[in-house]
Every structure is written in C-alpha cells, then in structure tokens.
N, C-alpha and C positions, 0 to 999 in steps of 0.2 A: 443469719448467724451460723457459726460452724458449732456441729455437734461431735461430740467424741467419736462416735461411730464412723464419721467421715474421715478421721485423722490417719495418716499413714504410720508405720511402724515408728520411723525417727520422729516424727510429729508428736505422737503419744508421749514418747520418751521425753521429749521437750515439755510437753503439756504437764507432765506430772513432776519434773524436775524444778519448774518455775517458781511454785509456791516457797520452795526451801532454798532456792537460790543455787541449786546444784548445776554443775556444768555438764553439758551433754557433748561428748566428743565423738564425731563419727570419722576421725581419721583412722587410717589402716596401720599406719606406723611404718608403711613402706614409702620411702621419699618419692620414688616415681609415682606411686599412685596418689600421693598427697600434694602434688604439684598444682598450685592455684591456677597456674596458667591454663592447665588442661581440665579446670574444673567444671567446662561445660560437658565434659564427657562422663561425669559422674552420675550414675544411675538411680533409679527411686530410692535405694537404701541409703542414699546421702543427700536426699532432695527434701527440703522443707520450704512449703509456701509461704511467701511473705505475708500473706493474709492471716496465717497462724500466728506470727511474730506480732503483727498488728493486734489482733485479738488478745492476745495475752498481756501486751504492755497497757491495752486498754482496760483491762480488768476482768478479761473473760473467765480466769480460773482465780478464786479468791484466795488471797495470801493466808497462810496458817498463822495463828497468833503467835506462836513461839519462834517464828523464822522471819528473816527478811527476804521478800521475793526479789529475784533478780533473773533476767533473761541471760544466761551464758550458753553460747553455742560455738562450736569450733568444727572446721573442716565440712561445712555443709555447703550445698548447691542450693541457693536461695531462688525459687523460681517466681515470677511476678514481680509486680511493682510494691516496693517497701514505702507506702504513703502514710506519713505521720504528720502532715500538715496541719499545723493549728491544733494538734493534739496536746492534753494536759497528761504528761506521763510521769507516774509516780515512782517508776521503777528503773533500776539502771540497766544499760544495754551493753552487752559485751559479746561481740563477734569477732572471731579470730580464724583466719585461714579459709575464709568463705569465698565462694564464687557467686557473684550477683547477675541474675538474667538482665535485670532493668536496674535503672538508679534509684537512689533513696533521696525522698522528699521529707525534709523536716523543717520546712519554711514556717516560721511563725509558731512553732512548738514551745512548749514549756517543759524541759526535761530534767533528769538528774544526769549523771555522767553517761557519756556515749562513748563507746570504744569500738571501733571497727580496725582491727588489727591485721595487718599481714594480707590483707583481702585484696580482690579485684571488683571494682565498682565502676559502672559506665555512668559516672556523675554523682554528685552529692550536692543537693540543695539545701542549705541549712541558713537562708536569709531570715533575718529577724528572730531567730531562735533565741531563746532565754534557757541557759543551762545553769542548774545550780550544781556544779562541779567541772570536770574536765571534759574536752573534746578530743578523742585519741585516734588518729588515723595513722598511727607508725606503722611503717613499712608496707602500706597499702599502695596499690596501683589505682588512681583514680583517673578515668580516662575521659575523653571529650563527651560531654552528655548533651542534652537538648538545650535550647535557648531558655534562660530562666524566665520565670514569669516577672520577676522584678526589672529585668532589662532584655534588650533585644539580641545581646550578643551572647554567644555560645560559650559556656564557662563549664569547666570540670568540676570545681569546688567553689561554691558560693557562700560566703559568710557575711553578706551585706547587712550593716547595722545589727549583726549579733552580739548579744551580751553574754560571755562565758565567766563564769565566777572563778574558775580554776584557769587551767592553761590549754592552749590549743597545741597539740604535740602532733607535728608531722615529721618527725625525725624518721629518715629512711623511706619516706614515702616518694612516689614518682607521680607527678600530676601533670597531664597532658592534655593539651588543646592548641596544638600548633596554629599559629597564625590568629589565635583567639586569646582569651583571657583563661590562664590555667586556675588562677585563684583570683576571685573577685571578693575582697572584703572591705569594702570602703565603709567607713564608720564603725568597724569592729571595735567592741570593748572587751579585751581579754585581761582580766585581773592578774592571772597567772603568768602572762607572756606568751609569745609565740614561739614554738621551738622547730627550727626546719634544718636539723644537723644530722649527722652520721649517714652520709650518702643522699640526703634530699636532692632530687631533680626535679625541675619544673621546666616543661616544654609549653612555651606560651608566657604571656605576661603576668606577672604577680603583682596584684594591686590592693594597696593597704592605704589607701588616700583618706586622710581623717582619722585613721585609728588611733585607739587610745590604748597604751600597752604598757600599764604600770610595772609589769614584770620584764618589759623589754622584748625585742626581736632578735633572735639567736639563729644565726645562720652559717655557723661555723663550718667550712668544708662544703658547702651546698654548690649546687651547679645550676645556674639559671640561663636557659636556652631561649632567645627570642629571634626565629627565624624572620628573614625578610630584611629590607633595607631600613635604617633608620629606626628601628624597632626599640621600644622600652622594656628591658627585662624585668625591672622592679621599680614601681611607683610608691613613693610614701609621702606624697604631697601633704604637708599640713598635719602630719602624725605628731602624736606626742607619746615619748617612750622614755624609760628610765635609761635604757641602753639599746645601741644598735651595734650587734656584733657580726662584722662580715670578714672573718679572720681565718687562719690555718687552712688555706688553700681555697678559700671563697673563689668561684669563677662566675662572672657575669659577661655573657656573650650577648651584649645589647646594653642600653643605657641604664644606669642607676640613678634614679631620679629622686631627690629628697627635698624637693622645693618647698621652702617654710617649715620643715620639720623642727621639733624641738625635743633635745634629748637633755634630761637632767643630769645625767652622769656622762659616759663615755660613748663616743662613735669610733669604731675602729674597722680599719681595713688592713689589718697587720697581716703580711704574707697573702693578700688578695691578689688577683688578676681581673683587671677591668678591661675586656677587649672591645668594649664599645660595639658599633654596628660593623657589619662585613665590609663595607665600603670606606670605612674609617674617616668619614666625613661627618657623621653624628656624634655626639658628645658621649665620653665615657662615665662621666660623673656630673649630674646638675644638681647642685647643692645651693642654690641661690636663697638667701636670707634664712639659711640654717642656724639654729642656736645650739651649742653644745659646750660643755665643760672641757672635756678632753677628747681632741681630735687626733687619731693616730692613723696617718695616711702612709705608713712604710709598706709599701707594696712589693710584691714579688718580682714584679718586672714594670717597666714604665707602661701607662695606659696607652691604648692604641688612638683614642679619640681625646677630644678636648676635656678638661675639667674646669667647671665654672663654679667659682666661689663668691659671686659677687653678693655684697651685702650680708655674708655669714660673719657670724661672730662666736668665736671659741676663746677659753681661756688659756688652754694649753696645746700647741701644735707640734705633732712628731712627724718628721719625714725623713727620707734617705734618699739614696742616689737614684732610685727607681720611682720615686713619687711623681715626678712632674713629665707630662708630655710636651711637645713642641708649642702647644697653645695653652695657656692658663688665663682664665678670666679672673682678675683680682680686685677690680673695682669695687671698693666699699668691703673688702674683707679685713676683719679686725680680730685681732689676736693678742694675748697678753704676754706670751712666752713661746719661744721656737727651741725644741731640742732635736738634734740629730743623732740618728741610729748608725753607730759604726761599730761594726765587728761584735754587734750583738749587745753594745753597751749604748746607752741614752746620756747623751751629754750636752750641755748647753752649746747653742750654735755661736752664741756671741764670743767674740775674742778669738776664735778659731782660725787657723790659717786658711786664707783664700775665703773666708766668711762673707765679707763684704762683697767681694767681685761675684761670688755665687749668688748671693741674695740679690743684687742689682740685676744680674743676669735672669733670676727667676722672674722678677718683675718686667724684664722687657720680653718675656714669652707672652705677655698679654697684648693683644692687638689694639693698635692706636695709643694714645697717650692720655692718660689718667693721672693727675697729681696725688690721689689719696693714697695708692699703694705705696708710694716714696715717703710720703707725710708718716704713714703708719709705720713703716720699717725704721726711719728715723726717731720717730717716737720710742720704738722698742730699743734702739741703742741707746738712747738719752737715758732711759729708765735703768738700763743696765750699767749706766756709768761710762758710757764710750761716745762722749760727745764729739770728738774727732770724726768717728765714723759716721755718726749721724749728720755732721757737716758734709762729709763726702757724698753721702747718699742725697742730700738736698741738691748738691752739685750736680750729680747724676741726672737729678730731676730737670733741673734747668737745661742741661745738654739735650735731654730727650724733648723737653717743651720747643727748644730751639729748631727741632726738625719740621714741627707744624707751623711755623710763622712764615710771613711773606719774606721775599729775597731781602729787603733793606733791614728788616728786623732781625734775619738771621745774621747778616754782616755785623750789626750792632751787638748782638749776641756773642758773636765769636770775638769781638773785641773786649767786651766785658770778661769773657772767659780767661783770654790771654792775659789780660792786664791784673784783674783781681779775682778770678775765679767766681764771677757772679758776687763777690763779697764775702764768700765763704772762705777764701784764702787771702785775707787782706795783707800778709806779708808779702806777696806778689808786688802790691802797690808800693812797698818799699824798695824792693829790687829795682822795680821801674824807675822809682824816683831817683835812685842812686846812679843807674845807668843813664838816665838822662842828664843829671847834673854833671856828671862826668863828661858827657857829650857836649853839653852847652859850655862848659869851662874850657873845654879844649879847643872849641871852634872858635869861641868868642875871644879867646886869648890870643889868637894868631892875626886879629885885626883890631884896627882901633876905631870905635865909634865916635859919631859927631854928637856933640852936646846940644841939648835943646835951647840953652841959653849960654852963650858964651862966657866964661870967667865966673859961672855961678854952678851950683850943685857939687855934689860929693865926688871924689875921684873915682874912675871906673875900676871896678873889680869883677873880673870874669865870673868867679865862683858866686859872688853875692847877687850880681846881675842875673845868672841863671836861676838862682833860689827864688829871687823876686819875681821870676816870670812863671815858676811852677807853683808858688804859692798863691792862691787866688785871694786870700783873705789877708788883709792888712797891706803893709808895702814896706819895702826896705830903702825906698827912695832913688834906686837904681833905674828900674824901667821907666820912670817918667823922666829922667834927666837926660837919657841918651836914646839915639836912633842911629840906623844903619843906612847908608849910602849903597851897601852891597845886598842886592837883592835876595840872594841865597841866605845870608845871615838873618835878613828881615824875615823871610819866611819861616824860618827856623824859630825865630823868636814867637812868631804867631803860633806855629805848631806847638811849642813848649808850653804857652799860655792854654792852650786848648787841652793838651794832656794833663796840665795841673788841674784844671777843673774835674776833668774825668776822674783822676786818680784820686782826688781830694774827696769827692763825693762817693767813690767806691769804698775808700778807707771809713768814712763815716758810717754807711751802711753796713759794712763789715765788722766795725766795732759795735754797732747796734744790735747786730744779729748775735755777736759773741756774748755781749751783757744779756740778752734775752735767752741764751742757750737755744736758739732756733737755727 
C-alpha cells in the first residue's frame, strides 16, 4: 500500500484534492511546454504514478461527508500501468491533456463516468466495462496497444460487450492501429449513442458488430482509413441503432459494411465519400439485409467500388447523380418511395423527365439478370399512379431476361417484342393486324382462288377472306370455301393463319395484364 510520505509533490496535491473533487492542473500555460505529444519529456514536477490514481479510485483516501470525491487531473505525465481491470469504482475519473507511459486497462470494471480527454494513450482496454455515466475520449490520441485478453488481435480501443449508460464520445479523437482493429466494440451497448465527430480519425478497422445503440452512431465528418487491399473500414453487422449518420464530409477509405443492421430511423450518407478499397475491386458499401426507415444516399461523388443492397428494406430512398457506381447489387432491395436531390431540393423521382430511363439504367447496373428489381420498380410506379411507366419497366424486364435465354427462345422473344411488346403493348397487335389485313387484301385481290366445291359456297371477298385467316376463333366461311393453286398465295395464307394465332394470343395476354394492372 502507498503511504503519504512516499508521494511526490504533484501526487500529494492530487491526494489532497481527491476527497473534495478539486481539479489538479499541472499545465504551465505555455503552449509549447503543454503539448501532449511531447509529454514523455515532462519531468518529476508533472509526473503522477498510475498506482496513485488506482489507489485513490479504490478508496485509499476516504471521501469527506460534505463533498463528492472525484479524481480530476490535467497536464500530467502518468507513469506505469493504469490497471483497473475488474475494479468496483465509485468515483468519476477525469483526466485531461495527460501523457500515458503505458496503456489503460478497464476491462470488466464497474465505474462511474470516465473521461480521458485530449490525452495520448497507448491503448485502452475496456471490454466488459459497466459504466453508470459516459465514456469520454474526446480529442485523445489512442495508439496501437497490445493484444487484448479477449481476442488475439491488436486493438487500440477495445469496448467488446461493454455497457455504457451514457454516451461514448470519441469526437475529435484519433484511434490508430494500422492493419489491425482501431476500435473493437462488438456487442457494445451505448444507451446514449456513440459520437465520432469533429475531426474523428481512425487508422484501422472500426468494429461495432452486434452493437446496440439507442442513441445512434454519429460520424459526421469522420475519416476512416483502412490500409491494405480489400480492407473493411467500418463493420456494423447486425447492429441495432436509432440512427446511423455518415454525413457532412464523412470519408471511408475502405469498405463500409452494414450487413443485417437495423435502423429504426434514418441512415444517411449525405455528402459522404465512399472510396472503397485501393484496388477498386472491393465494395464501397455492403448493406445486405439492412432495415431502415429513411435511407439518404446523396453522396458527394460516386463510390469507387460496388454498392450491395441485396435484401435491404427501406421506406424512403434519397439519391442524386453521384449515388451509384458502375455496379450496384439490387436483388431483393425493397423501397416505398424514391426522392431525387436536385439543386439542394428533394423531389419525387416519379414523373420527372428521363426518370424511367434513368431508373431502368440503374437496375441494369446490377450484374446478371434478376426479375425482382424490375418488379419492385414497377410496383413503385403503380403505387404512384403511373401504370404506363410500370408496364414499360416490365417490358424492359422481359428484354433483359431475353438475353439469358437459349438462341431459339431469344428469337421467339424478339418476335413477341416486335409484335405485341410481350403483351405490355397490345396496341401493336392492332397495328400488325391492320398491316396484315391490308397485305392480304391486296395480295389476294389480284388473283382468283379455286372453290373447294364448284357452284357452292359464298362469293370470294379478299378482305373477308383475309380476316377469316387472321381470326382463329369462329369463322366467316371464306377460308374453308376457297384454296389457291398459286403456291406463293397459299403460303401467304398459312402465314396469316400463324400470325393470327400469335397476335390473338398476345392480345388476350395484354388485355389480361391491363385488367390486372401488371
């Protein structure tokens, strides 16, 4: 145990100030001398042993009845290992502009509010911590520490399965563990949310998989750097949050992965830059099975890698001209409404000029053929009252599908497209019937056919005869009463019969689709 006689002058000052919660400020007021980066050069007059801090927090100096004990220290060089693993800490800890010789271990501790602000720390281990208050690391530089006892990877800041009643505030902080995990916070519960704003920088992967963030994750203007090929800058797999805010200049040099995340309010990338991986082969955004109410994807510039939205469900989608890269995975993506950002204004995308062509081209960015994106887009147009546009989308779906069929099926598809637009343009059948009727009437009118039975049957009428060939249902008495000795005209009759069946079938299909609004 430490005795008072063993304490240095700054340690005695801290010892005496602790019961009353007074702050001990060892800063000189000279900016050059107070620079935390040079804290390793601070002498004995600004050095406090970590063991003294631990002793005070564990009750070495009894609190006075009329005051609230709190450890408040600024501008100190903290020597030794600040080890509070598993401790029951009843007092708040507030350290500002301090330089730590070794890392901080809070794993498994039960604490009040913890604040290490504007400091330089070689690693913070806070896995399984239970904090009745906030965890504040604003403006601190947390560097690559040692391997965490909870996993074998090197982590600068570990919050695995931590529970923080207040907010986790990393705004303005710089967390560095290149090629490793800058922040490892799988299973984190932060009731007040996580704040990584005001110049927050992470060198290494930020992992919040399975995190529960009722107060949201706020990363406005943050910079995430993930060195190496195909690296993940941010992993939020299966996280649950009220909001995910990656706006106002947020930059991710690596993949942002939100697989299975559930957001009860908004997911926004407004003004963000998603650079993906350096080789541009990996995805910029992976949002498989994401659920969100409002999805704002109005980026500052197009992503360098792919965007994967397979199975995602959102109520409102906002995009702009910079939203989509060359490859977008849309199979299973469900949305209720699309709004486009133009000149800073959000407007409904439906009904706008070139809207249909733009949306179909958007779907065609998806590799391969999948019917669901077309059906989803058509459903959106129908709900907006644009049935004609919905049919055009479904026609585009059939044309895309045709490219995946065998040669014979593609030929048949081309025939259906030209004649009746796969049934989505039934008026084309009327045009073809009119043209074929004109062709047959003129061709058959230049020659005389032979009667099947001489002296019997109705007189030959080229127009009626042509209509009798083209209409497969019923009969007008002409087709069965006459035949041709001219082979060309006889083959023309056979072709008109075949076209009649095709066109009639297509018209029936088109009328059925129209009645069903499909």
